[in-house]
N, C-alpha and C positions, 0 to 999 in steps of 0.2 A: 295138689287138686284133685289129681286122680281119683285120690284115696277119698275126699270129699264127694266126690258126683259118685263112687258107689257106695258111700255109706246112704247119700240122699236118697239114691234110688232103691234099697233096701230098706229103706223105711218106711218110705211113700209103698210102697208095696202090701208092706207086712200090715198094714189096716185092711187089707181087702178080709173078706167076710172067709172065704173060702182056702184056709191054706195053702193046699197043695197047688189051687190054682195062683198063688201069690209069690209060693216056692217058686213054680216057673217060670212064672212071668220074670222074675225077680234074676233067674238063671240065665234069660233069654238076652234082661238086658247089659247084664253083666258083661256075656258074652259081644254083646254087639260094643261096650264099652272097648273092650279088649282089644275091639280088632280095628275100633276105630284108632287107638294109638298105634298097634302093630303093623299099618298100613302107611305110617309117616315115616320118610328116611331124610331125615335133616342133613345133609350135608352141609359144611362149614367151609371154608379155604380163604386166606389170605392174598392178596393181590398187589404187586409191589407195579408203581407207576412213578411218572416224576412230572412238574407243572415248571417251567422256566428255571431248570437245574435242581428243583427243590425236591428230595424223594418224600415219597410219601407209602403206605401202605395200608389199603382199605381192608374189608373182610365181606364176605360176601355168604348171603345161607339162603339156600331152599330145598325143597322136598324132590328127592332123588324119584319118586315111586309115581309123579306129578310127570305125564309125556307128553302133556301141551304145552303150548308157550304160555306163558300168562304176565301180567300186567308188574313190573319194575316197583321198587320204592326208597328210595335213599332215604338213613337216614343218618343226620345232624347230632355230634357230642353237644353234652353241655359243655362247659368251660373249661370243665377240667383235660378235656383232652375223648381222644376215642380209648375208652377204658372197655373194661368187662361189663357194665350196663348199655351201653351202643352198639352194644355186639349183643347182648340179650336182645335187646330188644331188634333186633335183625332177626335171630335164630326165631323170636314169637312171633313174626310177619310171614317168616318162611311158613311156618306152624300150620296157620292163616293159608298159605296158599300161594303165596306170593314171593318172587325172588327179591331179597332185600341186598342192597349195598352199602354199609358204615363205613360213609367215609373218614377221612380223618383230613382238618381243616386247619390245620398247623402246620404237617408235614416234620421231617428230619424226628420222629419217635416222639415228640415234645407229650412228657403228662405231666400233670402239675399235681402234687398232693398241698401246696398250701395256698388260699386263693391271691396271695400276692402274686405271684408264679402265675396262676388260672387268668388272674386279672393285664397280666401283662402277654402271654400267648393272644389271648382275647383281642386287645385292645390293636394289635400287632395286624390282624385281620381286617376287623372292622371300623382301621380306619384309612384303609387300602379299597375300596369296593371292588376297583377293578380288578386286583388282585385276588379277590372273593370270589367271585362272579368266575375268573378263569379256574380257580379250583374246583369249584361248586360244577363248571359244565364238562372240567376232564372226567369227575367221576362218572358224569351222569352217560357222557359216549361210553365211559366203561360198560356199568352197569345195560347199556342199550346194545352191547354187541356181545351180549351175554345171549347162548344160543336158547336159555329158557324164558327169553322174555320178549313178550310183545313191544317193539318198540315207541311206537307211538303212543303206549299206557302208563304211562310214566310219572310217579307222583315223589313227592317229598314228605315226610317227618322231621320235625329236630326237638328238641329239647333245651330251655333255658336258654345258652347260646345258639344253640342250634335253630332253637325254635326260631329266632329273631331274623337269622339267615333265611330259612325257605319264608317265611315272610318280605321279606326284603327281595327275594326273586322273584315273587309269584308281583310286589308290586312294581318289581322294576319292568314288569313285562314278558317275563321267560314263555315263548312258546310252546316250547315240546312238554310243559308240566300240567297234566290235568287236573290238579289239586296240591294243596299241600296242606297240613298239620301242625299247629303252632300245640307242642306245651310248654304250661309255666312259663312261655318263650318272653322275652325281654319287647313289649312294644314302644319301640324307640321309632320316631319318626326320623330317619333317615334321609329317605328318598318321598317326594308329593306327587303319588303317578298322579298323569295326567287322564281326562276323562277316556273310555273304553281299551288306556293300556293294562290295565291288568286282562289277562287271559285266565289264568286258572282258576279254579276256585278256590276258598280257603276255609276255613275252621281253624279256631281260636279253641283253646282249652286254657281256661283260667283259672287261676285259683282267687277266688275273692277278695281274702284277707291275706294278700301277696302285699308286704309294703314295699319291696323294692320296685313295685309300680303303682303310683299316685291315679288317683280317679282322673284328674286332668289332662294325665298323659294316653288313657286310655281312649278319653273324650275325644281327643284330636287324632289319635290313630283312627278309631272307629268314623271318622268325620271324613277323613281322609278317603279311608276305601266308600264311602257312599259317598261321596263329593264323584268321583273317579266312574263308578255306576259296576263296580265289584262285586261279583255274586259270593256275599262271606257269613258265616254262624258266629257267632262272638257267645262263647258259652260258659260262666262263671260256679265253679263249686262253692256253695257256701263251708268255711269253717276251713277251707285250704288254703296254705300258705306256698312259699316258693319250692321248689323240687316237691310234688307231693306225688309224685309218680313215682321217684325213688327211696328203696326200701334201705334201711343205715343212712338219711338225710339227717333225723335228731341226733347223731351222732358226731353228724361234722359240723351241723348246727351248734352244738353246745361246746364241740371243739375251739372253734375259733371264733365263736360270736356273734353266730347267725342266725336271721328268722328261718329256719330250713325245716322241715317238718315233711312223713310220709303221713301221705291222708288217703287208706284202703277203700274205701267210698269214694274217692274222687279218681284213685287213677282208676281200680275197675268200669267205673263208668264213663272216664273219658276213651280210653284204649275200646269201649263199648260204640263208643261215640263214632270213634275214624273204622272201625271196622263198616257202619252203617254208612258214611260217608264214601270210604270208597267202592261198597257194594254199589253205592248210585254212581258214582264218576266213571265206573268201568262199565257199564251193564253197556 
């Protein structure tokens, strides 16, 4: 990505009529990019904790070069478990100036490599929402306690299963969340919020061609939010299917016969929308 930025800058400046000015400007622009990159000092560390006797290990990421406290964002993994993908997203959020904590919703180091195991792990959690809430809240308290975090500015993002989790936490009226963003999350109607119950703002980033989520399910989910008076935005990405933010999704899709595929435009577009969302709610 840094190489792409540098090439773009140099190409643009080379069109200037004055070659010397273009060269000077290009050097200055390159220096600025190098300076911006060098000012980031992303620190990551595992954090062990337990909930009701179950062992968990989350993944914290922040930029140590930022002296002030900043908003904290929880990251909830796909149905595979807390794998490198969720940790990478935490690091990306840290690079954006947040403190991020990628939490584990399964516990005991459970990671799935096959959909059957992923389905089993996921079902154990979603079939007992009080347990899911306890695990989410425990991770939130860890994030809020970090010295780099503004404890009154907390949000959450989730992917696939994680998207469903953050949406349910918002729908059940979690008062500590400023907002949640769901990326290709399951839009299951597991709870119907009462009017005025939803406190967090909601951003839903969905693949328009995701066969896992029929249109009637989307309509039901949106109607529930509308009826509750929730503040939300629903965005669909043309041509995107499930796991559109995950590089390598195509390989897993082919291996297991699942409609999974990476979509670069949808990935980058949804991340940009999330950044705008956080800029606004954390003002």
